[in-house]
PyMOL CGO cylinders between C-alpha atoms (Angstrom):
from pymol import cmd
from pymol.cgo import CYLINDER

trace = [
    CYLINDER, -0.07, -0.10, -0.10, 1.43, 3.32, -0.94, 0.3, 1, 1, 1, 1, 1, 1,
    CYLINDER, 1.43, 3.32, -0.94, 2.19, 6.01, 1.81, 0.3, 1, 1, 1, 1, 1, 1,
    CYLINDER, 2.19, 6.01, 1.81, -0.01, 9.03, 1.68, 0.3, 1, 1, 1, 1, 1, 1,
    CYLINDER, -0.01, 9.03, 1.68, 1.82, 11.97, -0.19, 0.3, 1, 1, 1, 1, 1, 1,
    CYLINDER, 1.82, 11.97, -0.19, 0.88, 14.17, 3.07, 0.3, 1, 1, 1, 1, 1, 1,
    CYLINDER, 0.88, 14.17, 3.07, 1.74, 13.18, 6.51, 0.3, 1, 1, 1, 1, 1, 1,
    CYLINDER, 1.74, 13.18, 6.51, -1.59, 12.24, 8.73, 0.3, 1, 1, 1, 1, 1, 1,
    CYLINDER, -1.59, 12.24, 8.73, -0.55, 14.36, 11.41, 0.3, 1, 1, 1, 1, 1, 1,
    CYLINDER, -0.55, 14.36, 11.41, 1.85, 17.60, 12.04, 0.3, 1, 1, 1, 1, 1, 1,
    CYLINDER, 1.85, 17.60, 12.04, 1.97, 20.24, 14.26, 0.3, 1, 1, 1, 1, 1, 1,
    CYLINDER, 1.97, 20.24, 14.26, 0.04, 22.63, 12.23, 0.3, 1, 1, 1, 1, 1, 1,
    CYLINDER, 0.04, 22.63, 12.23, -2.76, 20.47, 12.02, 0.3, 1, 1, 1, 1, 1, 1,
    CYLINDER, -2.76, 20.47, 12.02, -2.99, 19.92, 15.63, 0.3, 1, 1, 1, 1, 1, 1,
    CYLINDER, -2.99, 19.92, 15.63, -2.89, 23.73, 16.15, 0.3, 1, 1, 1, 1, 1, 1,
    CYLINDER, -2.89, 23.73, 16.15, -5.44, 24.30, 13.73, 0.3, 1, 1, 1, 1, 1, 1,
    CYLINDER, -5.44, 24.30, 13.73, -7.82, 22.01, 15.49, 0.3, 1, 1, 1, 1, 1, 1,
    CYLINDER, -7.82, 22.01, 15.49, -7.08, 23.07, 18.87, 0.3, 1, 1, 1, 1, 1, 1,
    CYLINDER, -7.08, 23.07, 18.87, -7.73, 26.58, 17.63, 0.3, 1, 1, 1, 1, 1, 1,
    CYLINDER, -7.73, 26.58, 17.63, -10.86, 25.59, 16.41, 0.3, 1, 1, 1, 1, 1, 1,
    CYLINDER, -10.86, 25.59, 16.41, -11.95, 24.09, 19.70, 0.3, 1, 1, 1, 1, 1, 1,
    CYLINDER, -11.95, 24.09, 19.70, -10.74, 27.09, 21.88, 0.3, 1, 1, 1, 1, 1, 1,
    CYLINDER, -10.74, 27.09, 21.88, -12.54, 29.77, 19.55, 0.3, 1, 1, 1, 1, 1, 1,
    CYLINDER, -12.54, 29.77, 19.55, -15.93, 27.71, 19.61, 0.3, 1, 1, 1, 1, 1, 1,
    CYLINDER, -15.93, 27.71, 19.61, -16.01, 26.27, 23.09, 0.3, 1, 1, 1, 1, 1, 1,
    CYLINDER, -16.01, 26.27, 23.09, -13.21, 27.59, 25.25, 0.3, 1, 1, 1, 1, 1, 1,
    CYLINDER, -13.21, 27.59, 25.25, -9.57, 26.33, 26.86, 0.3, 1, 1, 1, 1, 1, 1,
    CYLINDER, -9.57, 26.33, 26.86, -11.57, 23.60, 29.05, 0.3, 1, 1, 1, 1, 1, 1,
    CYLINDER, -11.57, 23.60, 29.05, -12.53, 21.82, 25.44, 0.3, 1, 1, 1, 1, 1, 1,
    CYLINDER, -12.53, 21.82, 25.44, -8.93, 20.95, 24.90, 0.3, 1, 1, 1, 1, 1, 1,
    CYLINDER, -8.93, 20.95, 24.90, -7.60, 17.44, 25.47, 0.3, 1, 1, 1, 1, 1, 1,
    CYLINDER, -7.60, 17.44, 25.47, -5.73, 15.01, 23.85, 0.3, 1, 1, 1, 1, 1, 1,
    CYLINDER, -5.73, 15.01, 23.85, -8.32, 12.70, 23.90, 0.3, 1, 1, 1, 1, 1, 1,
    CYLINDER, -8.32, 12.70, 23.90, -10.71, 15.46, 21.70, 0.3, 1, 1, 1, 1, 1, 1,
    CYLINDER, -10.71, 15.46, 21.70, -7.91, 16.22, 19.71, 0.3, 1, 1, 1, 1, 1, 1,
    CYLINDER, -7.91, 16.22, 19.71, -7.08, 12.94, 18.60, 0.3, 1, 1, 1, 1, 1, 1,
    CYLINDER, -7.08, 12.94, 18.60, -10.72, 12.35, 17.95, 0.3, 1, 1, 1, 1, 1, 1,
    CYLINDER, -10.72, 12.35, 17.95, -11.43, 15.57, 15.93, 0.3, 1, 1, 1, 1, 1, 1,
    CYLINDER, -11.43, 15.57, 15.93, -8.23, 14.73, 13.82, 0.3, 1, 1, 1, 1, 1, 1,
    CYLINDER, -8.23, 14.73, 13.82, -9.20, 11.23, 13.23, 0.3, 1, 1, 1, 1, 1, 1,
    CYLINDER, -9.20, 11.23, 13.23, -5.97, 9.75, 14.84, 0.3, 1, 1, 1, 1, 1, 1,
    CYLINDER, -5.97, 9.75, 14.84, -4.75, 7.76, 17.95, 0.3, 1, 1, 1, 1, 1, 1,
    CYLINDER, -4.75, 7.76, 17.95, -4.25, 9.77, 21.13, 0.3, 1, 1, 1, 1, 1, 1,
    CYLINDER, -4.25, 9.77, 21.13, -0.64, 8.55, 21.46, 0.3, 1, 1, 1, 1, 1, 1,
    CYLINDER, -0.64, 8.55, 21.46, 0.26, 10.08, 18.07, 0.3, 1, 1, 1, 1, 1, 1,
    CYLINDER, 0.26, 10.08, 18.07, -0.07, 13.88, 19.48, 0.3, 1, 1, 1, 1, 1, 1,
    CYLINDER, -0.07, 13.88, 19.48, 2.71, 13.14, 21.89, 0.3, 1, 1, 1, 1, 1, 1,
    CYLINDER, 2.71, 13.14, 21.89, 5.14, 13.10, 18.93, 0.3, 1, 1, 1, 1, 1, 1,
    CYLINDER, 5.14, 13.10, 18.93, 4.50, 16.44, 18.14, 0.3, 1, 1, 1, 1, 1, 1,
    CYLINDER, 4.50, 16.44, 18.14, 3.61, 17.84, 21.84, 0.3, 1, 1, 1, 1, 1, 1,
    CYLINDER, 3.61, 17.84, 21.84, 4.43, 16.75, 25.39, 0.3, 1, 1, 1, 1, 1, 1,
    CYLINDER, 4.43, 16.75, 25.39, 1.07, 17.76, 26.58, 0.3, 1, 1, 1, 1, 1, 1,
    CYLINDER, 1.07, 17.76, 26.58, -1.98, 19.92, 26.44, 0.3, 1, 1, 1, 1, 1, 1,
    CYLINDER, -1.98, 19.92, 26.44, -0.29, 22.67, 28.04, 0.3, 1, 1, 1, 1, 1, 1,
    CYLINDER, -0.29, 22.67, 28.04, 2.49, 22.72, 25.03, 0.3, 1, 1, 1, 1, 1, 1,
    CYLINDER, 2.49, 22.72, 25.03, -0.62, 22.57, 22.65, 0.3, 1, 1, 1, 1, 1, 1,
    CYLINDER, -0.62, 22.57, 22.65, -2.39, 25.60, 24.31, 0.3, 1, 1, 1, 1, 1, 1,
    CYLINDER, -2.39, 25.60, 24.31, 1.21, 27.40, 24.36, 0.3, 1, 1, 1, 1, 1, 1,
    CYLINDER, 1.21, 27.40, 24.36, 1.32, 26.78, 20.38, 0.3, 1, 1, 1, 1, 1, 1,
    CYLINDER, 1.32, 26.78, 20.38, -2.17, 27.90, 19.98, 0.3, 1, 1, 1, 1, 1, 1,
    CYLINDER, -2.17, 27.90, 19.98, -1.60, 31.55, 21.83, 0.3, 1, 1, 1, 1, 1, 1,
    CYLINDER, -1.60, 31.55, 21.83, 1.58, 31.74, 19.80, 0.3, 1, 1, 1, 1, 1, 1,
    CYLINDER, 1.58, 31.74, 19.80, -0.19, 31.43, 16.59, 0.3, 1, 1, 1, 1, 1, 1,
    CYLINDER, -0.19, 31.43, 16.59, -2.22, 34.29, 17.96, 0.3, 1, 1, 1, 1, 1, 1,
    CYLINDER, -2.22, 34.29, 17.96, 0.82, 36.50, 18.44, 0.3, 1, 1, 1, 1, 1, 1,
    CYLINDER, 0.82, 36.50, 18.44, 2.06, 35.73, 15.08, 0.3, 1, 1, 1, 1, 1, 1,
    CYLINDER, 2.06, 35.73, 15.08, -1.11, 37.63, 13.83, 0.3, 1, 1, 1, 1, 1, 1,
    CYLINDER, -1.11, 37.63, 13.83, 0.24, 41.03, 15.63, 0.3, 1, 1, 1, 1, 1, 1,
    CYLINDER, 0.24, 41.03, 15.63, 1.57, 43.65, 13.33, 0.3, 1, 1, 1, 1, 1, 1,
    CYLINDER, 1.57, 43.65, 13.33, 5.31, 44.54, 14.23, 0.3, 1, 1, 1, 1, 1, 1,
    CYLINDER, 5.31, 44.54, 14.23, 6.06, 46.43, 11.35, 0.3, 1, 1, 1, 1, 1, 1,
    CYLINDER, 6.06, 46.43, 11.35, 5.83, 49.97, 13.12, 0.3, 1, 1, 1, 1, 1, 1,
    CYLINDER, 5.83, 49.97, 13.12, 8.99, 48.84, 15.58, 0.3, 1, 1, 1, 1, 1, 1,
    CYLINDER, 8.99, 48.84, 15.58, 11.17, 48.09, 12.41, 0.3, 1, 1, 1, 1, 1, 1,
    CYLINDER, 11.17, 48.09, 12.41, 14.49, 50.73, 12.40, 0.3, 1, 1, 1, 1, 1, 1,
    CYLINDER, 14.49, 50.73, 12.40, 13.50, 51.44, 9.07, 0.3, 1, 1, 1, 1, 1, 1,
    CYLINDER, 13.50, 51.44, 9.07, 9.64, 52.48, 9.98, 0.3, 1, 1, 1, 1, 1, 1,
    CYLINDER, 9.64, 52.48, 9.98, 9.45, 56.46, 10.19, 0.3, 1, 1, 1, 1, 1, 1,
    CYLINDER, 9.45, 56.46, 10.19, 6.71, 56.39, 12.91, 0.3, 1, 1, 1, 1, 1, 1,
    CYLINDER, 6.71, 56.39, 12.91, 7.69, 57.68, 16.36, 0.3, 1, 1, 1, 1, 1, 1,
    CYLINDER, 7.69, 57.68, 16.36, 7.62, 55.55, 19.40, 0.3, 1, 1, 1, 1, 1, 1,
    CYLINDER, 7.62, 55.55, 19.40, 3.95, 56.96, 20.62, 0.3, 1, 1, 1, 1, 1, 1,
    CYLINDER, 3.95, 56.96, 20.62, 2.52, 56.47, 17.06, 0.3, 1, 1, 1, 1, 1, 1,
    CYLINDER, 2.52, 56.47, 17.06, 4.43, 52.73, 16.68, 0.3, 1, 1, 1, 1, 1, 1,
    CYLINDER, 4.43, 52.73, 16.68, 2.84, 51.67, 20.39, 0.3, 1, 1, 1, 1, 1, 1,
    CYLINDER, 2.84, 51.67, 20.39, -0.66, 52.99, 19.32, 0.3, 1, 1, 1, 1, 1, 1,
    CYLINDER, -0.66, 52.99, 19.32, -0.52, 51.11, 15.95, 0.3, 1, 1, 1, 1, 1, 1,
    CYLINDER, -0.52, 51.11, 15.95, 0.76, 47.94, 17.57, 0.3, 1, 1, 1, 1, 1, 1,
    CYLINDER, 0.76, 47.94, 17.57, -1.90, 48.13, 20.63, 0.3, 1, 1, 1, 1, 1, 1,
    CYLINDER, -1.90, 48.13, 20.63, -4.74, 48.43, 18.02, 0.3, 1, 1, 1, 1, 1, 1,
    CYLINDER, -4.74, 48.43, 18.02, -3.05, 45.40, 16.40, 0.3, 1, 1, 1, 1, 1, 1,
    CYLINDER, -3.05, 45.40, 16.40, -2.70, 43.50, 19.14, 0.3, 1, 1, 1, 1, 1, 1,
    CYLINDER, -2.70, 43.50, 19.14, -5.96, 43.93, 20.19, 0.3, 1, 1, 1, 1, 1, 1,
    CYLINDER, -5.96, 43.93, 20.19, -7.48, 42.90, 17.09, 0.3, 1, 1, 1, 1, 1, 1,
    CYLINDER, -7.48, 42.90, 17.09, -5.91, 39.67, 17.01, 0.3, 1, 1, 1, 1, 1, 1,
    CYLINDER, -5.91, 39.67, 17.01, -6.92, 38.95, 20.69, 0.3, 1, 1, 1, 1, 1, 1,
    CYLINDER, -6.92, 38.95, 20.69, -10.87, 39.95, 20.04, 0.3, 1, 1, 1, 1, 1, 1,
    CYLINDER, -10.87, 39.95, 20.04, -10.73, 37.46, 17.00, 0.3, 1, 1, 1, 1, 1, 1,
    CYLINDER, -10.73, 37.46, 17.00, -9.57, 35.07, 19.56, 0.3, 1, 1, 1, 1, 1, 1,
    CYLINDER, -9.57, 35.07, 19.56, -10.49, 35.98, 22.90, 0.3, 1, 1, 1, 1, 1, 1,
    CYLINDER, -10.49, 35.98, 22.90, -10.71, 32.74, 24.78, 0.3, 1, 1, 1, 1, 1, 1,
    CYLINDER, -10.71, 32.74, 24.78, -7.23, 32.12, 24.53, 0.3, 1, 1, 1, 1, 1, 1,
    CYLINDER, -7.23, 32.12, 24.53, -6.12, 35.39, 26.31, 0.3, 1, 1, 1, 1, 1, 1,
    CYLINDER, -6.12, 35.39, 26.31, -6.08, 33.78, 29.65, 0.3, 1, 1, 1, 1, 1, 1,
    CYLINDER, -6.08, 33.78, 29.65, -2.86, 31.79, 28.18, 0.3, 1, 1, 1, 1, 1, 1,
    CYLINDER, -2.86, 31.79, 28.18, -1.61, 35.03, 26.60, 0.3, 1, 1, 1, 1, 1, 1,
    CYLINDER, -1.61, 35.03, 26.60, -2.00, 36.85, 29.60, 0.3, 1, 1, 1, 1, 1, 1,
    CYLINDER, -2.00, 36.85, 29.60, 0.49, 34.90, 31.33, 0.3, 1, 1, 1, 1, 1, 1,
    CYLINDER, 0.49, 34.90, 31.33, 3.16, 36.28, 29.20, 0.3, 1, 1, 1, 1, 1, 1,
    CYLINDER, 3.16, 36.28, 29.20, 5.23, 34.52, 26.57, 0.3, 1, 1, 1, 1, 1, 1,
    CYLINDER, 5.23, 34.52, 26.57, 7.14, 32.01, 28.27, 0.3, 1, 1, 1, 1, 1, 1,
    CYLINDER, 7.14, 32.01, 28.27, 9.11, 30.42, 25.67, 0.3, 1, 1, 1, 1, 1, 1,
    CYLINDER, 9.11, 30.42, 25.67, 6.88, 31.08, 22.73, 0.3, 1, 1, 1, 1, 1, 1,
    CYLINDER, 6.88, 31.08, 22.73, 8.82, 32.46, 19.75, 0.3, 1, 1, 1, 1, 1, 1,
    CYLINDER, 8.82, 32.46, 19.75, 6.16, 34.82, 18.53, 0.3, 1, 1, 1, 1, 1, 1,
    CYLINDER, 6.16, 34.82, 18.53, 5.10, 36.17, 21.95, 0.3, 1, 1, 1, 1, 1, 1,
    CYLINDER, 5.10, 36.17, 21.95, 9.13, 36.57, 22.43, 0.3, 1, 1, 1, 1, 1, 1,
    CYLINDER, 9.13, 36.57, 22.43, 9.56, 38.52, 19.37, 0.3, 1, 1, 1, 1, 1, 1,
    CYLINDER, 9.56, 38.52, 19.37, 6.67, 40.71, 20.36, 0.3, 1, 1, 1, 1, 1, 1,
    CYLINDER, 6.67, 40.71, 20.36, 8.26, 41.68, 23.58, 0.3, 1, 1, 1, 1, 1, 1,
    CYLINDER, 8.26, 41.68, 23.58, 11.71, 41.96, 22.20, 0.3, 1, 1, 1, 1, 1, 1,
    CYLINDER, 11.71, 41.96, 22.20, 10.29, 44.18, 19.23, 0.3, 1, 1, 1, 1, 1, 1,
    CYLINDER, 10.29, 44.18, 19.23, 8.53, 46.72, 21.74, 0.3, 1, 1, 1, 1, 1, 1,
    CYLINDER, 8.53, 46.72, 21.74, 11.57, 46.85, 24.22, 0.3, 1, 1, 1, 1, 1, 1,
    CYLINDER, 11.57, 46.85, 24.22, 13.71, 47.13, 21.40, 0.3, 1, 1, 1, 1, 1, 1,
    CYLINDER, 13.71, 47.13, 21.40, 11.97, 50.36, 19.90, 0.3, 1, 1, 1, 1, 1, 1,
    CYLINDER, 11.97, 50.36, 19.90, 11.29, 52.10, 23.23, 0.3, 1, 1, 1, 1, 1, 1,
    CYLINDER, 11.29, 52.10, 23.23, 15.35, 51.70, 24.21, 0.3, 1, 1, 1, 1, 1, 1,
    CYLINDER, 15.35, 51.70, 24.21, 15.99, 52.92, 20.35, 0.3, 1, 1, 1, 1, 1, 1,
    CYLINDER, 15.99, 52.92, 20.35, 13.23, 56.09, 21.09, 0.3, 1, 1, 1, 1, 1, 1,
    CYLINDER, 13.23, 56.09, 21.09, 15.66, 56.89, 24.33, 0.3, 1, 1, 1, 1, 1, 1,
    CYLINDER, 15.66, 56.89, 24.33, 13.84, 55.50, 27.09, 0.3, 1, 1, 1, 1, 1, 1,
    CYLINDER, 13.84, 55.50, 27.09, 15.75, 54.06, 29.73, 0.3, 1, 1, 1, 1, 1, 1,
    CYLINDER, 15.75, 54.06, 29.73, 15.94, 50.16, 29.83, 0.3, 1, 1, 1, 1, 1, 1,
    CYLINDER, 15.94, 50.16, 29.83, 14.06, 49.85, 32.93, 0.3, 1, 1, 1, 1, 1, 1,
    CYLINDER, 14.06, 49.85, 32.93, 11.03, 52.09, 31.77, 0.3, 1, 1, 1, 1, 1, 1,
    CYLINDER, 11.03, 52.09, 31.77, 10.83, 50.46, 28.37, 0.3, 1, 1, 1, 1, 1, 1,
    CYLINDER, 10.83, 50.46, 28.37, 10.50, 47.23, 30.49, 0.3, 1, 1, 1, 1, 1, 1,
    CYLINDER, 10.50, 47.23, 30.49, 7.76, 48.69, 32.39, 0.3, 1, 1, 1, 1, 1, 1,
    CYLINDER, 7.76, 48.69, 32.39, 5.80, 50.28, 29.20, 0.3, 1, 1, 1, 1, 1, 1,
    CYLINDER, 5.80, 50.28, 29.20, 6.10, 46.68, 27.75, 0.3, 1, 1, 1, 1, 1, 1,
    CYLINDER, 6.10, 46.68, 27.75, 4.30, 45.29, 30.83, 0.3, 1, 1, 1, 1, 1, 1,
    CYLINDER, 4.30, 45.29, 30.83, 1.85, 48.02, 30.92, 0.3, 1, 1, 1, 1, 1, 1,
    CYLINDER, 1.85, 48.02, 30.92, 0.77, 47.70, 27.71, 0.3, 1, 1, 1, 1, 1, 1,
    CYLINDER, 0.77, 47.70, 27.71, 0.13, 44.13, 27.81, 0.3, 1, 1, 1, 1, 1, 1,
    CYLINDER, 0.13, 44.13, 27.81, -1.81, 44.38, 31.20, 0.3, 1, 1, 1, 1, 1, 1,
    CYLINDER, -1.81, 44.38, 31.20, -4.07, 47.21, 29.02, 0.3, 1, 1, 1, 1, 1, 1,
    CYLINDER, -4.07, 47.21, 29.02, -4.50, 45.17, 25.88, 0.3, 1, 1, 1, 1, 1, 1,
    CYLINDER, -4.50, 45.17, 25.88, -5.02, 41.81, 27.27, 0.3, 1, 1, 1, 1, 1, 1,
    CYLINDER, -5.02, 41.81, 27.27, -7.19, 43.24, 30.06, 0.3, 1, 1, 1, 1, 1, 1,
    CYLINDER, -7.19, 43.24, 30.06, -9.53, 44.91, 27.33, 0.3, 1, 1, 1, 1, 1, 1,
    CYLINDER, -9.53, 44.91, 27.33, -9.75, 41.51, 25.35, 0.3, 1, 1, 1, 1, 1, 1,
    CYLINDER, -9.75, 41.51, 25.35, -10.85, 39.55, 28.69, 0.3, 1, 1, 1, 1, 1, 1,
    CYLINDER, -10.85, 39.55, 28.69, -14.17, 40.82, 28.68, 0.3, 1, 1, 1, 1, 1, 1,
    CYLINDER, -14.17, 40.82, 28.68, -16.82, 43.29, 27.29, 0.3, 1, 1, 1, 1, 1, 1,
    CYLINDER, -16.82, 43.29, 27.29, -18.21, 46.16, 29.76, 0.3, 1, 1, 1, 1, 1, 1,
    CYLINDER, -18.21, 46.16, 29.76, -21.30, 46.86, 27.12, 0.3, 1, 1, 1, 1, 1, 1,
    CYLINDER, -21.30, 46.86, 27.12, -22.05, 43.15, 26.72, 0.3, 1, 1, 1, 1, 1, 1,
    CYLINDER, -22.05, 43.15, 26.72, -22.11, 42.89, 30.52, 0.3, 1, 1, 1, 1, 1, 1,
    CYLINDER, -22.11, 42.89, 30.52, -25.28, 44.77, 30.53, 0.3, 1, 1, 1, 1, 1, 1,
    CYLINDER, -25.28, 44.77, 30.53, -28.61, 42.65, 29.57, 0.3, 1, 1, 1, 1, 1, 1,
    CYLINDER, -28.61, 42.65, 29.57, -30.81, 44.15, 26.62, 0.3, 1, 1, 1, 1, 1, 1,
    CYLINDER, -30.81, 44.15, 26.62, -34.08, 44.37, 29.07, 0.3, 1, 1, 1, 1, 1, 1,
    CYLINDER, -34.08, 44.37, 29.07, -35.42, 47.93, 29.93, 0.3, 1, 1, 1, 1, 1, 1,
    CYLINDER, -35.42, 47.93, 29.93, -37.19, 46.60, 33.06, 0.3, 1, 1, 1, 1, 1, 1,
    CYLINDER, -37.19, 46.60, 33.06, -33.95, 45.07, 34.10, 0.3, 1, 1, 1, 1, 1, 1,
    CYLINDER, -33.95, 45.07, 34.10, -32.61, 47.97, 36.10, 0.3, 1, 1, 1, 1, 1, 1,
    CYLINDER, -32.61, 47.97, 36.10, -34.94, 49.60, 38.36, 0.3, 1, 1, 1, 1, 1, 1,
    CYLINDER, -34.94, 49.60, 38.36, -34.69, 53.57, 38.67, 0.3, 1, 1, 1, 1, 1, 1,
    CYLINDER, -34.69, 53.57, 38.67, -35.44, 53.65, 42.06, 0.3, 1, 1, 1, 1, 1, 1,
    CYLINDER, -35.44, 53.65, 42.06, -32.57, 51.39, 42.63, 0.3, 1, 1, 1, 1, 1, 1,
    CYLINDER, -32.57, 51.39, 42.63, -29.95, 52.48, 39.85, 0.3, 1, 1, 1, 1, 1, 1,
    CYLINDER, -29.95, 52.48, 39.85, -31.10, 56.36, 38.77, 0.3, 1, 1, 1, 1, 1, 1,
    CYLINDER, -31.10, 56.36, 38.77, -28.35, 56.74, 36.56, 0.3, 1, 1, 1, 1, 1, 1,
    CYLINDER, -28.35, 56.74, 36.56, -28.76, 53.38, 34.38, 0.3, 1, 1, 1, 1, 1, 1,
    CYLINDER, -28.76, 53.38, 34.38, -32.03, 54.18, 32.67, 0.3, 1, 1, 1, 1, 1, 1,
    CYLINDER, -32.03, 54.18, 32.67, -30.07, 53.50, 29.34, 0.3, 1, 1, 1, 1, 1, 1,
    CYLINDER, -30.07, 53.50, 29.34, -28.00, 50.70, 30.37, 0.3, 1, 1, 1, 1, 1, 1,
    CYLINDER, -28.00, 50.70, 30.37, -30.13, 48.15, 28.61, 0.3, 1, 1, 1, 1, 1, 1,
    CYLINDER, -30.13, 48.15, 28.61, -28.91, 49.96, 25.19, 0.3, 1, 1, 1, 1, 1, 1,
    CYLINDER, -28.91, 49.96, 25.19, -25.47, 49.04, 25.91, 0.3, 1, 1, 1, 1, 1, 1,
    CYLINDER, -25.47, 49.04, 25.91, -25.39, 45.48, 24.68, 0.3, 1, 1, 1, 1, 1, 1,
    CYLINDER, -25.39, 45.48, 24.68, -26.38, 46.46, 21.39, 0.3, 1, 1, 1, 1, 1, 1,
    CYLINDER, -26.38, 46.46, 21.39, -23.79, 48.58, 20.83, 0.3, 1, 1, 1, 1, 1, 1,
    CYLINDER, -23.79, 48.58, 20.83, -21.20, 46.49, 22.32, 0.3, 1, 1, 1, 1, 1, 1,
    CYLINDER, -21.20, 46.49, 22.32, -18.40, 46.74, 19.48, 0.3, 1, 1, 1, 1, 1, 1,
    CYLINDER, -18.40, 46.74, 19.48, -18.69, 50.34, 19.21, 0.3, 1, 1, 1, 1, 1, 1,
    CYLINDER, -18.69, 50.34, 19.21, -18.96, 51.38, 22.98, 0.3, 1, 1, 1, 1, 1, 1,
    CYLINDER, -18.96, 51.38, 22.98, -15.85, 48.73, 23.52, 0.3, 1, 1, 1, 1, 1, 1,
    CYLINDER, -15.85, 48.73, 23.52, -13.85, 50.08, 20.88, 0.3, 1, 1, 1, 1, 1, 1,
    CYLINDER, -13.85, 50.08, 20.88, -14.30, 53.99, 22.04, 0.3, 1, 1, 1, 1, 1, 1,
    CYLINDER, -14.30, 53.99, 22.04, -13.32, 52.56, 25.41, 0.3, 1, 1, 1, 1, 1, 1,
    CYLINDER, -13.32, 52.56, 25.41, -10.30, 51.21, 24.17, 0.3, 1, 1, 1, 1, 1, 1,
    CYLINDER, -10.30, 51.21, 24.17, -9.19, 54.32, 22.26, 0.3, 1, 1, 1, 1, 1, 1,
    CYLINDER, -9.19, 54.32, 22.26, -10.03, 56.48, 25.05, 0.3, 1, 1, 1, 1, 1, 1,
    CYLINDER, -10.03, 56.48, 25.05, -7.98, 54.69, 27.44, 0.3, 1, 1, 1, 1, 1, 1,
    CYLINDER, -7.98, 54.69, 27.44, -5.01, 54.25, 24.94, 0.3, 1, 1, 1, 1, 1, 1,
    CYLINDER, -5.01, 54.25, 24.94, -5.12, 57.80, 24.31, 0.3, 1, 1, 1, 1, 1, 1,
    CYLINDER, -5.12, 57.80, 24.31, -5.00, 58.66, 27.99, 0.3, 1, 1, 1, 1, 1, 1,
    CYLINDER, -5.00, 58.66, 27.99, -2.00, 56.26, 28.65, 0.3, 1, 1, 1, 1, 1, 1,
    CYLINDER, -2.00, 56.26, 28.65, -0.02, 57.54, 25.78, 0.3, 1, 1, 1, 1, 1, 1,
    CYLINDER, -0.02, 57.54, 25.78, -0.54, 60.69, 26.99, 0.3, 1, 1, 1, 1, 1, 1,
    CYLINDER, -0.54, 60.69, 26.99, 0.82, 60.03, 30.42, 0.3, 1, 1, 1, 1, 1, 1,
    CYLINDER, 0.82, 60.03, 30.42, 3.66, 58.32, 28.74, 0.3, 1, 1, 1, 1, 1, 1,
    CYLINDER, 3.66, 58.32, 28.74, 4.43, 61.38, 26.54, 0.3, 1, 1, 1, 1, 1, 1,
    CYLINDER, 4.43, 61.38, 26.54, 4.58, 63.97, 29.17, 0.3, 1, 1, 1, 1, 1, 1,
    CYLINDER, 4.58, 63.97, 29.17, 6.96, 61.37, 31.43, 0.3, 1, 1, 1, 1, 1, 1,
    CYLINDER, 6.96, 61.37, 31.43, 9.15, 61.24, 28.16, 0.3, 1, 1, 1, 1, 1, 1,
    CYLINDER, 9.15, 61.24, 28.16, 9.31, 64.94, 27.66, 0.3, 1, 1, 1, 1, 1, 1,
    CYLINDER, 9.31, 64.94, 27.66, 9.93, 65.49, 31.45, 0.3, 1, 1, 1, 1, 1, 1,
    CYLINDER, 9.93, 65.49, 31.45, 12.75, 63.18, 30.93, 0.3, 1, 1, 1, 1, 1, 1,
    CYLINDER, 12.75, 63.18, 30.93, 14.28, 64.81, 27.98, 0.3, 1, 1, 1, 1, 1, 1,
    CYLINDER, 14.28, 64.81, 27.98, 13.82, 68.34, 29.74, 0.3, 1, 1, 1, 1, 1, 1,
    CYLINDER, 13.82, 68.34, 29.74, 15.77, 66.83, 32.63, 0.3, 1, 1, 1, 1, 1, 1,
    CYLINDER, 15.77, 66.83, 32.63, 18.81, 65.42, 30.56, 0.3, 1, 1, 1, 1, 1, 1,
    CYLINDER, 18.81, 65.42, 30.56, 18.95, 68.74, 29.11, 0.3, 1, 1, 1, 1, 1, 1,
    CYLINDER, 18.95, 68.74, 29.11, 19.05, 70.85, 32.24, 0.3, 1, 1, 1, 1, 1, 1,
    CYLINDER, 19.05, 70.85, 32.24, 21.42, 67.96, 33.67, 0.3, 1, 1, 1, 1, 1, 1,
    CYLINDER, 21.42, 67.96, 33.67, 23.93, 68.81, 30.54, 0.3, 1, 1, 1, 1, 1, 1,
    CYLINDER, 23.93, 68.81, 30.54, 23.46, 72.79, 30.87, 0.3, 1, 1, 1, 1, 1, 1,
    CYLINDER, 23.46, 72.79, 30.87, 24.72, 72.34, 34.72, 0.3, 1, 1, 1, 1, 1, 1,
    CYLINDER, 24.72, 72.34, 34.72, 27.55, 70.58, 34.27, 0.3, 1, 1, 1, 1, 1, 1,
    CYLINDER, 27.55, 70.58, 34.27, 28.83, 71.87, 31.01, 0.3, 1, 1, 1, 1, 1, 1,
    CYLINDER, 28.83, 71.87, 31.01, 31.20, 74.71, 31.60, 0.3, 1, 1, 1, 1, 1, 1,
    CYLINDER, 31.20, 74.71, 31.60, 29.27, 78.19, 31.07, 0.3, 1, 1, 1, 1, 1, 1,
    CYLINDER, 29.27, 78.19, 31.07, 31.89, 79.55, 28.41, 0.3, 1, 1, 1, 1, 1, 1,
    CYLINDER, 31.89, 79.55, 28.41, 32.12, 76.28, 26.33, 0.3, 1, 1, 1, 1, 1, 1,
    CYLINDER, 32.12, 76.28, 26.33, 35.72, 75.82, 27.20, 0.3, 1, 1, 1, 1, 1, 1,
]
cmd.load_cgo(trace, "trace")
């Protein structure tokens, strides 16, 4: 009997099947037994590619990280550090909102995941090149991850029911229109993200400019007045 031209199983097939399960049913739906059934193979054959379920979920998370645009952090890209952070954050959130069920895995950090490490490396490197101290560049990377993953973990607007009788004005006098939030979920959540992102970047810009002023003042203080 001739061998099949394509291998029956591969890391890509396993990750694809696991990603579909996570998207449809959540992280708890993934098990080696369930994946083997979905792929039409025996359970032990999965261990030729992954040691356990956690490695599979790591690969699923890394596939999401690989979708994030990092072009704005390339040294040849003309965008300044603030614009680069903004554009990257929008791309990152878009990838996460497309696959919200995997966000808890991504929120744990990159670990040894190649694509996740490339994201961290790109952000840190760009901030250092822009003039941020290394420690502050690390803080910025952490801050951005907290903000972006947090925004993708759930929907503020989607947390309200669309029943106009649900919020008694005698109990909640300011929630008379809250039942309308659910139907406007996407617009509200995107607006909230952009509002928070602008506020965050405004704060970082103020810190950046203050740091530059302090450096200029220090140079002026330590330089001879006559330039000799």
